[in-house]
SEMAR-134138 format. One line per 5 residues: their letters; for each residue x, y, z of C-alpha. Coordinates in nm, 4 decimals. Layout:
N
A> X Y Z  ...
// end
This chain:
441
MDWTR> 0.0000 0.0000 0.0000  0.1118 0.3537 -0.0759  0.0633 0.6536 0.1551  -0.0103 0.8855 -0.1382  -0.3268 0.6818 -0.2118
LLSGK> -0.4122 0.5847 0.1446  -0.4769 0.9400 0.2680  -0.7704 1.0490 0.0549  -1.0198 1.3294 0.1179  -1.2673 1.1908 -0.1365
RFGME> -1.6149 1.1560 0.0154  -1.8168 0.8372 -0.0084  -2.1314 0.8941 -0.2145  -2.0205 1.2446 -0.3177  -1.7332 1.1500 -0.5470
EYHER> -1.8558 1.3695 -0.8314  -1.9531 1.6653 -0.6174  -1.7092 1.9554 -0.6087  -1.7935 2.1869 -0.3238  -1.6408 2.5140 -0.2154
KHERT> -1.3280 2.5119 -0.0039  -1.3658 2.5238 0.3739  -1.1331 2.6504 0.6417  -1.1628 2.3098 0.8037  -0.9963 2.0137 0.6350
DFQRD> -1.2086 1.7257 0.5036  -1.1048 1.5109 0.7994  -1.1881 1.7784 1.0554  -1.5294 1.8022 0.8914  -1.5684 1.4241 0.9359
YDRLI> -1.5066 1.4711 1.3071  -1.7570 1.7570 1.3367  -2.0186 1.5722 1.1327  -2.0004 1.2779 1.3725  -2.0060 1.4899 1.6896
FSSPF> -2.3277 1.6642 1.5839  -2.5065 1.3476 1.4650  -2.7994 1.1814 1.6406  -2.6449 0.8304 1.6440  -2.3397 0.9709 1.8207
RRLQN> -2.5500 1.1539 2.0815  -2.7400 0.8319 2.1524  -2.4164 0.6724 2.2706  -2.4601 0.8638 2.5969  -2.7375 0.6206 2.6861
KTQVF> -2.5679 0.2977 2.5810  -2.3832 0.0695 2.8215  -2.0061 0.0415 2.7899  -1.9454 -0.2347 3.0477  -2.1290 -0.1428 3.3658
PLPGS> -2.4994 -0.0579 3.3972  -2.5802 0.3061 3.3338  -2.5009 0.4994 3.6500  -2.7100 0.5842 3.9485  -2.5227 0.7945 4.1988
IFVHN> -2.1787 0.6846 4.0697  -2.0898 0.7919 3.7182  -1.9032 0.5351 3.5080  -1.8174 0.5286 3.1398  -2.0885 0.4936 2.8793
RLTHS> -2.0339 0.4529 2.5044  -2.0215 0.8296 2.4543  -1.7571 0.9098 2.7155  -1.5575 0.6054 2.6038  -1.5659 0.7166 2.2392
LEVSC> -1.4578 1.0711 2.3260  -1.1649 0.9414 2.5292  -1.0636 0.6973 2.2552  -1.0774 0.9852 2.0085  -0.8387 1.1941 2.2212
VGRSL> -0.5923 0.9063 2.2509  -0.6291 0.8302 1.8790  -0.5446 1.1899 1.7908  -0.2245 1.1657 1.9957  -0.1305 0.8380 1.8292
GNNVA> -0.1992 0.9807 1.4834  0.0033 1.2938 1.5526  0.2946 1.0930 1.6930  0.3061 0.8631 1.3924  0.2670 1.1548 1.1517
KGLMR> 0.5724 1.3261 1.3011  0.7741 1.0071 1.2655  0.6677 0.9555 0.9046  0.7406 1.3167 0.8129  1.0958 1.2645 0.9341
KYPDG> 1.1181 0.9456 0.7266  0.9579 1.0996 0.4138  1.0612 1.4686 0.4294  0.9654 1.5656 0.0723  0.6143 1.6742 0.1819
SVNFP> 0.4341 1.4800 -0.0922  0.2023 1.3014 0.1551  -0.0503 1.4753 0.3789  0.0806 1.3153 0.6991  -0.0216 1.6098 0.9254
EMGAI> -0.3870 1.5050 0.8824  -0.3328 1.1622 1.0359  -0.4328 1.2804 1.3828  -0.7634 1.4174 1.2503  -0.8402 1.0994 1.0545
VSAAC> -0.7720 0.8670 1.3486  -0.9593 1.0950 1.5879  -1.2708 1.0949 1.3675  -1.2575 0.7187 1.3154  -1.2303 0.6679 1.6919
LAHDM> -1.5488 0.8691 1.7427  -1.7290 0.6348 1.5029  -1.5783 0.3026 1.6061  -1.8652 0.2071 1.8434  -2.1556 0.3783 1.6677
GNPPF> -2.2842 0.0481 1.5295  -2.2975 -0.1240 1.8685  -2.6443 -0.2154 1.9960  -2.7735 -0.1399 2.3483  -2.6479 -0.3263 2.6566
GHSGE> -2.2796 -0.3323 2.5619  -2.1182 -0.6293 2.3891  -2.3865 -0.8507 2.5380  -2.6225 -0.6878 2.2867  -2.4146 -0.8250 1.9988
RAISA> -2.4090 -1.1693 2.1569  -2.7844 -1.1613 2.2198  -2.8584 -1.0808 1.8535  -2.6237 -1.3542 1.7336  -2.7740 -1.6058 1.9761
YFSEG> -3.1285 -1.5262 1.8612  -3.0448 -1.6387 1.5082  -2.7964 -1.9168 1.5879  -2.9780 -2.0928 1.8726  -3.2989 -1.9004 1.9424
NGRYL> -3.6334 -1.8433 1.7735  -3.4752 -1.6946 1.4633  -3.3265 -2.0212 1.3382  -3.6320 -2.0948 1.1218  -3.5420 -1.8026 0.8941
EKQVR> -3.2091 -1.9479 0.7794  -3.3456 -2.1587 0.4955  -3.5448 -1.8705 0.3502  -3.2536 -1.6262 0.3737  -3.0126 -1.8676 0.2039
EEGGR> -3.2592 -1.9659 -0.0703  -3.2971 -1.5975 -0.1587  -2.9182 -1.5545 -0.1787  -2.8771 -1.3815 0.1572  -2.5734 -1.4251 0.3827
WEDFI> -2.6990 -1.5929 0.7005  -2.3589 -1.5575 0.8678  -2.4203 -1.1805 0.8906  -2.6835 -1.2512 1.1553  -2.5395 -1.5440 1.3518
HFEGN> -2.2140 -1.3452 1.3920  -2.3718 -1.0006 1.4307  -2.0841 -0.7551 1.4584  -2.1007 -0.3931 1.5771  -1.7999 -0.3033 1.3618
ANAMR> -1.9806 -0.4105 1.0441  -2.2924 -0.2319 1.1646  -2.0948 0.0927 1.2042  -1.9883 0.0611 0.8396  -2.3550 0.0226 0.7432
LLTHQ> -2.4689 0.3132 0.9600  -2.2115 0.5467 0.8060  -2.2497 0.4482 0.4397  -2.6037 0.3167 0.3805  -2.8626 0.5429 0.2204
FIGRR> -3.1542 0.4962 0.4554  -3.4952 0.6054 0.3269  -3.5128 0.9832 0.2929  -3.1406 1.0255 0.3598  -2.8722 1.1427 0.1220
KGGFA> -2.6577 0.9218 -0.0950  -2.3504 0.7921 0.0836  -2.5014 0.8016 0.4330  -2.2786 1.0311 0.6378  -2.0700 1.1001 0.3245
MTYST> -1.7474 1.0469 0.5178  -1.4048 1.0498 0.3556  -1.2779 0.7187 0.2264  -0.9823 0.7310 0.4670  -1.1976 0.7787 0.7774
LASII> -1.4299 0.4943 0.6747  -1.1383 0.2586 0.6070  -0.9956 0.3394 0.9509  -1.2904 0.1825 1.1361  -1.2936 -0.1497 0.9496
KYPYA> -1.0914 -0.3691 1.1853  -1.1777 -0.6945 1.0085  -1.1679 -0.6308 0.6306  -1.3525 -0.9404 0.5113  -1.7041 -1.0833 0.4950
STLSG> -1.8789 -1.2860 0.7660  -1.8218 -1.6088 0.5684  -1.4513 -1.5688 0.6529  -1.5045 -1.4728 1.0165  -1.3905 -1.8040 1.1675
KKGKF> -1.4464 -1.9046 1.5295  -1.4276 -1.5501 1.6671  -1.7159 -1.4358 1.4464  -1.5477 -1.1048 1.3616  -1.5954 -0.9385 1.0236
GFFQS> -1.6015 -0.5899 0.8739  -1.9030 -0.5494 0.6483  -2.2437 -0.7019 0.5830  -2.3385 -0.8428 0.2446  -2.5354 -0.5224 0.1831
EEASY> -2.2203 -0.3081 0.2231  -1.9688 -0.5368 0.0533  -1.9744 -0.3411 -0.2736  -1.9197 -0.0200 -0.0743  -1.6143 -0.1635 0.0959
LRIAE> -1.4733 -0.2834 -0.2364  -1.5057 0.0717 -0.3700  -1.3120 0.2026 -0.0706  -1.0434 -0.0664 -0.1058  -1.0030 0.0082 -0.4774
ELGIG> -0.9801 0.3840 -0.4239  -0.7218 0.3592 -0.1457  -0.5199 0.0753 -0.2994  -0.5903 -0.1815 -0.0265  -0.4888 -0.5237 -0.1553
QEPEA> -0.6013 -0.8757 -0.0724  -0.4019 -1.1400 0.1074  -0.2495 -1.3643 -0.1653  -0.3345 -1.6888 0.0144  -0.6819 -1.5841 0.1296
PGRYF> -0.8978 -1.4380 -0.1498  -1.1619 -1.1993 -0.0138  -0.9567 -1.1196 0.2963  -0.8129 -0.7713 0.2550  -0.5113 -0.6106 0.4187
RYPLV> -0.5918 -0.3886 0.7116  -0.5900 -0.0189 0.6327  -0.2831 0.1107 0.8238  -0.4645 0.3606 1.0447  -0.6910 0.0834 1.1741
YLVEA> -0.3971 -0.0202 1.3927  -0.3992 0.3207 1.5609  -0.7773 0.3230 1.6137  -0.7558 -0.0268 1.7617  -0.4662 0.0746 1.9873
ADDIC> -0.6561 0.3796 2.1163  -0.9523 0.1561 2.2006  -0.7295 -0.1048 2.3663  -0.5591 0.1596 2.5799  -0.8810 0.3238 2.6930
YQIMD> -1.1131 0.0370 2.7690  -0.8594 -0.1613 2.9666  -0.7461 0.1230 3.1925  -1.0889 0.2857 3.2312  -1.2540 -0.0446 3.3219
IEDAC> -1.0110 -0.0776 3.6141  -1.0912 0.2797 3.7212  -1.4681 0.2246 3.6979  -1.4467 -0.1058 3.8855  -1.2686 0.0717 4.1699
KLHIL> -1.5411 0.3390 4.1873  -1.8053 0.0671 4.2047  -1.6075 -0.1237 4.4730  -1.5711 -0.4285 4.2500  -1.1958 -0.3825 4.2966
TTEEA> -1.0452 -0.2400 4.6126  -0.8460 0.0822 4.5901  -0.5282 -0.1100 4.6727  -0.5956 -0.3675 4.3983  -0.6533 -0.0958 4.1379
IQLLL> -0.3475 0.1077 4.2361  -0.1173 -0.1962 4.2356  -0.2415 -0.3023 3.8930  -0.1812 0.0451 3.7517  0.1575 0.0888 3.9191
GFFEG> 0.2609 -0.2346 3.7493  0.3175 -0.0459 3.4226  0.6212 0.1329 3.5660  0.9626 0.0383 3.6961  1.2863 0.1986 3.8104
DRLTH> 1.3176 0.5753 3.8432  0.9843 0.6328 3.6730  0.8039 0.4206 3.9309  0.9842 0.5998 4.2166  0.8850 0.9405 4.0787
IQQVM> 0.5187 0.8399 4.0375  0.5023 0.7053 4.3921  0.6509 1.0312 4.5238  0.3862 1.2358 4.3409  0.1079 1.0106 4.4706
RMVDD> 0.2217 1.0648 4.8313  0.1548 1.4352 4.7803  -0.2169 1.3641 4.7157  -0.4664 1.2202 4.9653  -0.7704 1.1909 4.7381
TNEKI> -0.8016 0.8351 4.6034  -0.9762 0.9371 4.2819  -0.7016 1.1895 4.2137  -0.4326 0.9262 4.2653  -0.5977 0.6885 4.0204
AYLRS> -0.6594 0.9692 3.7700  -0.2893 1.0590 3.7859  -0.1876 0.6971 3.7346  -0.4302 0.6658 3.4439  -0.2837 0.9715 3.2695
CIVGL> 0.0718 0.8394 3.3141  -0.0243 0.4994 3.1717  -0.2055 0.6502 2.8728  0.1029 0.8581 2.7938  0.3280 0.5531 2.8248
LVDEC> 0.1089 0.3342 2.6033  0.0625 0.6064 2.3403  0.4408 0.6367 2.3097  0.4856 0.2590 2.3019  0.2182 0.1977 2.0360
SRVFL> 0.3477 0.4859 1.8237  0.6963 0.3332 1.8362  0.5665 -0.0123 1.7415  0.3751 0.1305 1.4447  0.6764 0.3212 1.3119
ENEGR> 0.9086 0.0246 1.3574  0.6665 -0.2008 1.1661  0.5478 0.0501 0.9049  0.6902 -0.1540 0.6174  0.5121 -0.4718 0.7258
ILDGT> 0.1900 -0.2794 0.7881  0.2008 -0.1364 0.4356  0.2708 -0.4716 0.2689  0.0058 -0.6530 0.4756  0.2379 -0.8892 0.6624
YHTSL> 0.1882 -0.7413 1.0111  -0.0812 -0.9543 1.1742  -0.1006 -0.8518 1.5388  -0.2275 -0.5544 1.7355  0.0160 -0.2818 1.8382
IQDIS> -0.0556 -0.3353 2.2075  0.0743 -0.6932 2.1817  0.4154 -0.5712 2.0637  0.4879 -0.3083 2.3292  0.7869 -0.3522 2.5639
AHARQ> 0.7831 -0.6616 2.7844  0.7219 -0.4888 3.1205  0.4278 -0.2800 2.9967  0.2893 -0.5794 2.8067  0.2894 -0.7904 3.1239
AYADC> 0.1152 -0.5142 3.3203  -0.1481 -0.4875 3.0468  -0.1965 -0.8664 3.0548  -0.2395 -0.8523 3.4337  -0.5114 -0.5878 3.3944
SATAY> -0.6820 -0.8002 3.1274  -0.6764 -1.1109 3.3452  -0.8176 -0.9233 3.6449  -1.0859 -0.7607 3.4307  -1.1958 -1.0957 3.2925
RKIYK> -1.1960 -1.2646 3.6314  -1.3442 -0.9919 3.8512  -1.5043 -0.7218 3.6339  -1.6701 -0.8892 3.3354  -1.8019 -1.1657 3.5618
AKEVL> -1.9339 -0.9203 3.8216  -2.2998 -0.9473 3.9180  -2.3780 -0.5974 3.7852  -2.2342 -0.6834 3.4430  -2.3996 -1.0264 3.4247
DIELA> -2.7369 -0.8763 3.5171  -2.7157 -0.6430 3.2181  -2.6287 -0.9370 2.9927  -2.9184 -1.1469 3.1196  -3.1645 -0.8618 3.0755
GYHIF> -3.0248 -0.7856 2.7302  -3.0800 -1.1407 2.6089  -3.4425 -1.1412 2.7211  -3.5250 -0.7942 2.5884  -3.3533 -0.8494 2.2534
SHLID> -3.5147 -1.1873 2.2019  -3.8628 -1.0464 2.2532  -3.8054 -0.7321 2.0450  -3.6548 -0.9209 1.7502  -3.9302 -1.1825 1.7722
SLTEA> -4.2098 -0.9250 1.7678  -4.0601 -0.6955 1.5067  -3.9524 -0.9762 1.2724  -4.2994 -1.1266 1.2909  -4.4392 -0.7847 1.1994
VMNPK> -4.2189 -0.7219 0.8945  -4.2687 -1.0785 0.7703  -4.6479 -1.0577 0.8086  -4.7306 -0.6889 0.7570  -5.1013 -0.7481 0.6923
HAYSQ> -5.1701 -0.8967 1.0342  -5.3609 -0.6601 1.2614  -5.0980 -0.6562 1.5378  -4.8191 -0.6209 1.2816  -4.9807 -0.3091 1.1376
LLLQR> -4.9824 -0.1489 1.4824  -4.6252 -0.2463 1.5642  -4.4861 -0.1371 1.2266  -4.6063 0.2141 1.2998  -4.3446 0.2254 1.5782
IPEQY> -4.0595 0.1741 1.3310  -3.9242 0.5060 1.1934  -3.9792 0.5659 0.8226  -3.6073 0.5623 0.7422  -3.6017 0.1834 0.7907
DTNAA> -3.7257 -0.0246 0.4968  -3.9979 -0.2469 0.6418  -4.1060 -0.3310 0.2849  -3.7692 -0.4752 0.1824  -3.8016 -0.7273 -0.1000
TTYGK> -3.6011 -1.0055 0.0657  -3.6048 -1.1823 0.4007  -3.2428 -1.0704 0.4504  -3.3510 -0.7095 0.3960  -3.6442 -0.7402 0.6352
IQCVL> -3.4258 -0.8830 0.9113  -3.1706 -0.6122 0.8498  -3.4436 -0.3484 0.8827  -3.5312 -0.4862 1.2275  -3.1662 -0.4938 1.3344
DYISG> -3.1093 -0.1398 1.2046  -3.3906 -0.0215 1.4295  -3.2915 -0.2235 1.7360  -2.9170 -0.1576 1.7182  -2.9829 0.2158 1.7017
MTDVY> -3.1802 0.2121 2.0261  -3.0467 0.3340 2.3582  -3.0666 0.1045 2.6613  -3.3542 0.3076 2.8020  -3.5474 0.3131 2.4729
ALDLY> -3.5109 -0.0639 2.4239  -3.6306 -0.1315 2.7780  -3.9193 0.1143 2.7412  -4.0342 -0.0378 2.4097  -4.0094 -0.3872 2.5567
RKITG> -4.2264 -0.2884 2.8522  -4.4853 -0.1255 2.6293  -4.5273 -0.4059 2.3755  -4.5447 -0.6649 2.6555  -4.8056 -0.4595 2.8412
MSLPA> -4.5800 -0.4137 3.1459  -4.5955 -0.0374 3.1070  -4.8955 0.1649 2.9982  -4.9449 0.5373 2.9453  -5.1063 0.7162 3.2360
V> -5.4816 0.7263 3.1974
// end
């Protein structure tokens, strides 16, 4: 891959449109367009890991995405400076890397359904082992890709949200730049190639859109795996920003919720440092009595350390990233001491945080709510003339195509609607259609 093609300001769906020049760059406009969008605002009411807060405020999808965007900007700027030193002729627009990565980080979770990652698992389970299994034969007979549903993936759904022309909307969806769109596609292949992990980058409905992006930016395919494309280089930076943020912030949130003790959290975070750096950090912490302030200071030090480490790894492996032979995440190649500390945080999070009662309760509720909503709404779009279906279909916004010609399209309409819901909206709709909640009389 070639940097001169990879950094493109061309807008998806507006390729032929020549608009007036703006003071803001195309990539800064991507960022602003996302910030002011309704799907981005709705992230404030979507679970990150822990249930939405009562008296203690923890991260939701919105605050997580904003933090990832800040870290992504730093990573992009760091790498841009390194590449400008390596390629000093000025022929490539490296200074815009920070803006591209920052915008992509804002969008990276916009396709995630309510109730955190348990929402993705609940949708997949509905079609792989729940009431939705009966639809497989019909979807396949009509040429639809069933794997898109049994491996439902928020990353692929973000691609759809940003590029699909929903009813009444403009061509190209958000009309983002090709480079920003490519930066969010962590798994550049279809669901049929997703393997055991069930990860993929685009639905059947957006495959042609991805191929256009790959062709424009010069993203090649792996020689030994047709249909599996090389990762766009800036994906590594978006992924690293996400890895840095969720791991450290989950430890911080767990401490606030008393899932981890203060001592446990501080020892885990101190584990990233050694030698004189560790001594200095401990001296600074002794100057502060407030526990939250101590952890916030540690968090900022760790983010700075990991940003520098991931930037270094990217620059050292730039050649392999460009030729598609680099097959790991940046965080896995950081220095041994920091990598071990990160692994310790991951192990603790898996053992104590993601298995915590509060987290499991959200997952259990999500499965039940999703199953009922998908059941009811799928029944309605498949049988639109039924009396109850006619009532329920009136709840679905007009932008979603309830009259899609295929079973695949009808299911996708339901999932478009459900995945765009907030936690509160999904719960409220569930209560209303089950009769558990009625308007005041």
